[in-house]
C-alpha positions in Angstrom: -11.9 9.5 -7.3 -9.6 6.8 -6.0 -8.5 7.0 -2.3 -5.1 5.8 -1.3 -5.0 4.8 2.3 -2.1 5.2 2.3 1.4 5.3 0.8 2.4 7.6 3.7 1.4 5.5 6.7 -0.2 2.2 7.7 -3.8 3.2 8.2 -5.3 -0.3 8.5 -2.7 -1.3 11.2 -2.6 1.9 13.2 -5.5 4.2 12.4 -8.4 2.0 11.4 -10.8 3.5 13.9 -10.0 7.0 12.7 -10.5 5.9 9.1 -13.9 4.4 9.8 -15.0 7.5 11.6 -13.8 9.6 8.6 -16.0 7.5 6.3 -18.9 8.0 8.7 -18.3 11.7 8.8 -18.0 11.9 5.0 -14.7 13.7 4.8 -11.1 13.9 5.9 -8.6 16.8 6.1 -5.1 16.3 4.7 -2.2 18.7 5.1 0.0 19.4 2.1 3.3 17.5 2.8 5.3 20.5 1.6 3.1 23.3 3.1 1.5 22.1 6.4 -0.5 25.4 6.7 -2.4 24.4 3.5 -5.1 21.7 4.1 -7.1 19.7 1.6 -10.6 18.7 2.4 -11.5 15.3 0.8 -15.1 14.2 0.4 -15.3 10.5 1.3 -18.9 9.9 0.4 -19.5 6.8 -1.8 -20.8 8.8 -4.7 -17.5 10.6 -4.9 -15.2 7.6 -4.1 -14.9 5.0 -6.8 -12.5 2.7 -4.9 -10.2 2.7 -1.9 -6.8 1.1 -2.0 -5.4 0.1 1.4 -1.7 -0.3 1.9 -0.7 -2.3 5.0 1.7 -4.6 6.8 -1.0 -5.7 9.2 -4.7 -5.4 8.4 -5.8 -7.3 11.6 -7.2 -4.2 13.4 -9.4 -3.5 10.4 -11.0 -6.9 10.0 -13.9 -6.1 12.3 -14.7 -2.9 10.3 -14.8 -4.4 6.8 -18.5 -5.2 6.9 -19.4 -1.6 8.0 -17.2 -0.1 5.2 -18.9 -2.4 2.6 -22.4 -1.5 4.0 -21.6 2.2 3.3 -21.3 1.2 -0.4 -17.5 1.4 -0.7 -15.4 -0.8 -2.9 -11.8 -1.5 -1.9 -8.9 -3.9 -2.1 -5.6 -4.4 -0.1 -2.0 -4.1 -0.9 -0.6 -6.4 1.8 3.2 -6.2 2.3 4.5 -9.5 3.8 8.2 -10.3 3.9 10.4 -12.6 6.1 12.8 -9.9 7.4 11.8 -10.1 11.0 12.4 -7.6 13.8 15.8 -6.5 12.8 14.3 -4.8 9.7 10.6 -4.4 10.5 10.9 -3.7 14.2 7.2 -3.3 15.2 5.6 -5.5 12.5 4.0 -8.8 13.9 5.8 -12.0 13.1 5.4 -13.7 9.8 3.5 -16.7 11.3 0.8 -14.3 12.7 0.6 -12.3 9.5 0.1 -15.4 7.3 -2.9 -16.2 9.4 -4.3 -12.7 9.0 -3.6 -12.9 5.2 -5.7 -16.1 5.1 -8.5 -14.6 7.1 -8.6 -11.5 4.9 -8.8 -13.6 1.8 -11.7 -15.7 3.2 -13.6 -12.4 4.0 -12.9 -10.6 0.7 -11.7 -13.2 -1.8 -8.1 -13.6 -3.1 -8.7 -11.2 -6.0 -9.0 -8.3 -3.6 -5.6 -8.9 -1.9 -2.3 -8.1 -3.7 0.7 -9.6 -1.9 3.7 -7.3 -1.9 7.2 -8.8 -1.4 8.6 -5.4 -1.0 11.3 -4.1 -0.9 14.0 -6.6 -2.0 17.0 -5.4 -0.1 20.5 -6.9 0.0 23.0 -6.8 2.9 25.2 -9.3 4.8 22.2 -11.0 6.3 19.9 -11.0 3.2 21.6 -12.4 0.2 20.0 -13.2 -3.2 19.8 -16.8 -2.2 18.2 -15.8 1.2 15.4 -14.2 -0.9 15.0 -17.3 -3.0 14.5 -19.4 0.1 12.2 -17.2 1.9 10.1 -16.1 -1.1 9.6 -19.8 -1.8 8.4 -20.4 1.7 6.0 -17.4 1.6 4.6 -18.5 -1.8 3.9 -21.9 -0.4 1.9 -20.4 2.5 0.1 -17.6 0.6 -0.7 -18.9 -2.8 -4.3 -20.1 -1.9 -5.1 -16.6 -0.8 -4.0 -14.3 -3.6 -3.5 -14.3 -7.4 -0.6 -11.9 -7.8 2.6 -10.8 -6.1 4.3 -7.4 -6.6 8.0 -7.1 -5.9 10.1 -4.0 -5.8 13.7 -3.2 -5.1 14.8 -0.9 -2.3 15.1 2.7 -3.6 18.1 4.8 -2.2 16.1 7.6 -0.6 18.4 10.1 1.0 17.7 9.2 4.7 18.2 5.5 4.2 20.9 5.5 1.4 23.6 4.5 3.8 21.8 1.6 5.5 21.7 -0.9 2.6 23.9 -1.7 -0.4 22.8 -0.6 -3.8 20.9 -3.2 -5.8 22.8 -3.4 -9.0 21.2 -4.3 -12.4 22.8 -7.7 -12.3 21.3 -8.3 -8.9 17.9 -7.4 -10.2 18.2 -9.8 -13.0 19.4 -12.5 -10.7 16.3 -12.0 -8.6 14.0 -11.7 -11.6 15.4 -14.8 -13.1 14.4 -17.0 -10.2 11.4 -15.5 -8.4 9.0 -15.9 -11.4 9.8 -19.6 -11.5 9.0 -20.0 -7.8 5.8 -17.9 -8.1 4.7 -19.8 -11.2 5.0 -23.1 -9.4 2.2 -21.9 -7.1 0.1 -20.2 -9.8 1.0 -16.7 -8.8 1.6 -13.9 -11.4 4.7 -11.8 -10.6 5.0 -8.1 -11.3 7.5 -5.3 -10.5 6.6 -2.0 -8.9 8.1 1.2 -10.4 11.0 -0.7 -11.9 13.2 1.0 -14.5 15.0 -2.2 -15.5 12.9 -4.1 -18.0 12.4 -7.5 -16.4 9.6 -8.8 -18.7 11.8 -11.2 -20.6 12.4 -13.0 -17.2 8.7 -13.3 -16.5 8.2 -10.3 -14.3 5.4 -8.1 -15.7 5.0 -4.3 -15.2 2.4 -3.6 -12.5 0.3 -0.7 -11.3 -0.4 -0.9 -7.6 -3.3 1.5 -8.0 -4.4 -0.6 -11.0 -7.0 0.6 -13.5 -8.0 -2.9 -14.7 -8.3 -4.3 -11.2 -10.4 -1.3 -10.0 -12.7 -1.6 -13.0 -13.2 -5.3 -12.2 -14.1 -4.5 -8.6 -16.4 -1.6 -9.2 -18.1 -3.0 -12.3 -17.8 0.1 -14.5 -15.2 1.8 -16.6 -12.8 4.4 -15.0 -11.5 7.4 -16.8 -8.1 8.0 -15.2 -4.7 9.3 -16.0 -1.2 8.2 -14.9 -0.3 9.6 -11.5 2.4 12.1 -12.4 3.2 12.7 -8.7 4.9 9.3 -8.4 8.3 8.1 -9.7 8.7 8.1 -13.5 8.6 4.3 -13.7 5.4 4.1 -11.7 2.3 3.2 -13.8 -0.3 3.8 -11.1 -3.4 5.8 -12.0 -4.0 9.1 -10.1 -5.4 9.0 -6.6 -5.9 11.1 -3.5 -3.8 10.0 -0.5 -5.3 10.8 2.9 -2.3 9.8 5.0 0.4 11.9 6.6 4.2 11.3 6.6 5.9 10.6 9.9 2.9 8.9 11.5 3.8 5.3 11.0 5.3 3.4 14.0 6.1 0.1 12.3 9.7 1.3 12.3 10.8 -0.5 9.1 14.5 0.2 8.5 13.8 0.8 4.7 10.8 3.1 5.1 10.6 6.2 2.9 7.6 7.7 4.6 9.0 7.9 8.1 12.1 10.0 8.4 11.9 10.7 12.1 10.6 7.7 14.3 10.4 10.0 17.4 8.0 12.3 15.6 6.0 9.3 14.4 5.7 8.0 17.9 4.7 11.4 19.4 2.0 11.8 16.8 0.8 8.3 17.3 0.5 8.8 21.1 -1.3 12.1 20.6 -3.6 10.7 17.9 -7.3 11.4 18.3 -9.6 9.1 16.3 -12.3 11.7 16.3 -10.1 14.3 14.7 -10.5 15.3 11.0 -6.8 14.8 10.4 -4.5 11.9 11.5 -2.5 14.5 13.4 -5.5 16.3 15.1 -7.5 19.4 14.4 -6.8 22.5 12.3 -5.4 25.4 14.2 -7.8 27.8 12.4 -5.3 29.8 10.4 -4.7 27.3 7.6 -5.7 27.8 4.0 -8.2 25.1 3.2 -9.2 24.0 -0.3 -11.3 21.2 -1.7 -9.2 18.3 -2.9 -12.2 16.2 -3.9 -12.1 15.0 -7.5 -15.2 13.9 -9.3 -16.1 10.3 -9.7 -14.1 8.9 -12.6 -17.0 6.6 -13.6 -17.7 6.3 -17.3 -21.1 5.3 -18.6 -19.8 2.0 -19.9 -20.5 -1.0 -17.7 -18.0 -3.8 -17.4 -19.0 -7.4 -17.9 -16.7 -10.1 -16.7 
């Protein structure tokens, strides 16, 4: 079983203590996003979890917990989103200079192969032109290239609650970005990939990527993984299936493009009421929920991987 922590909220930045306690307890409870009275119980023991994928804009609060997570026998890697948008777009995210230092520290602790840099999403507006992206992507590559091997880019998706905030990224805009960013990344030895991208950009040097990536996971865990495509994601997504233990509307980063937080006030209230000892991010079951086991068996095959 692959654990996603999480596409729905920034667990490393905001809920790292809760996550560690859930690993120690051996399970987490997760409400169904469409039916909150239905809860899933997810076994987090190392014999059930093949790998953990962390998604974050700031893993600093988790740095002092990494040794304890590894001592439990868990394998993991980070999807680290780092842009240059600043407070106007990512209101509560620490400044770029602080995060580049955190990025370097994380790489020194884990190795660059366990950190995937996300330049995500590429958005266009009056303050962020295509040439703005060229300039700032160049600067970030210069700072981050010693600490990672790959970068994943994605273009903003017009989710209903943010559709009016940003202009649509047209196919010609995507090609303009894809024509230049691989050259910049290549100068620094970084491989560039696109996330859930319907436009084929491979001829421009942008590969297709899986964020929850079978090959990378097999390298990290040292054995083969039997896994299918995650059918719960967008059609162009090539990630393998995973179990997400996050909850929507709990992230207080307040990124203007966020798909996972539709109501910042709800997210703030839930954050203020958060109990790190609770089985769910949002507290304790009321007692009248329908609970089912959402644990999937280890996807380990008997074939060892040799690299």
